[in-house]
C-alpha positions, 0 to 999 in steps of 0.5 A: 674760831681757828680752823684746823690745818685741813680746813685752812687750805679751803676744804673741810676734812669731811668724815669718812661716812660721806661716800668715801670723800676726803679733803682732796675731793672738789666735787659738790657734796650735796648729793652725799648730804641728802643721802645722809639726811635719811640717817638723821631719824632723831629729828623730823624735818618739821623740827628743822623748820620745814612747814608741812602742807595743810593737806598733809595735816590732820584736823587737829594739827591744822587747829594749831595754826592761824588761818592766815598761816595755813593759807600761806603754806597752801599757797606755796607752789610745787617748785617752792615746796620742793626747794624747801624740802630739799633745803631742809633735807640738806640741813639734816644731812649736814647735821649728821655729817658734822656730828661725825666730823666733830668726834673725829676732830676732837680725837685730833685735838686730843692727840695734839694735847698729848704732844704739849708740855703745857696747855695754853690759850694760844695752843687751844686757839690752834685746835679744831674743836676746843677753840670753839669752847669759851676761851676764858677757860682755855688753859683748863682744856687738857687731855682729861677734860677732852676725853670727858668732852668726847664722851659727852659729845658722842652721847649728844650726837647719838640722839640724832639717831635714837631720838633727840634728847636735850643735853643733860649738862653744860658740856653737852650744850657746848658740844652742840655749839661746836657741832654747829660751828663745824656745820657752818664751816662746811656750809661756807666752803661748799656754799650749801643751799640751806634754809635762811637762818638755819642756825637759829632754827636749829639752836631753838630746837637743840638749845632751848633755854640753854645756860651755856649761851651766857659763857659766850657773852661779852660779860661772861666773866662778870661777877657781882650780885646775880651775875656772881651766882651765875658765874659759879654755876657756869664754872668749868668745874660744873660742866659735866654735872647733870642739870637735874637728877633726871638728866643722864650724863655718861659715867665716864664724864662724871668721873 
């Protein structure tokens, strides 16, 4: 993925919600992200990979774990437990902040598109967020598409506050991919002390059984037999359609 200009210089353009910080700040952002973790009320720390201590579980909850796993959880030292909690809180804060950056950068991309005479794959490769979308459809990422994608991304990230709801359409799943790409950039630049394999943990929660994974596969363009059927379902024309009648997609994105 091509980084936006503000990131190519070595600093991500952090959202204004982070304690008033901007791209010129060189300070450690850990404390700011830990504070942001309190805002992410839609996902528990346990869903983000934190193992609860057996003493904090009910008898019914303990029955869900093997005795060996319970013993391993209980054996963790207070220092190990403290670090694990801190790492998971840092991850929660990173997700919250990255959701704000995502929308901010999408508006930047929209402004870039308005300045183009023609949308080309080369132009999309230089954008902040649209460059994270499946490249085979890059020529279709025009201003109208981006406006719809902003609405869906805003709805998906709102679940971090109101209670997590799985994306109801392919565009929503792709918004999560873009969000995690942004989180990875911030992690790399600031060398954040996050849980190991944090992205896999988050994807398992936010993108369980996600169809959008196929769009990033090497053979995403294949079209024969069953793959042809999948290719039709994953075509960009269907990205904003609800998966099922019960899935909610914002009216503007459905237009």
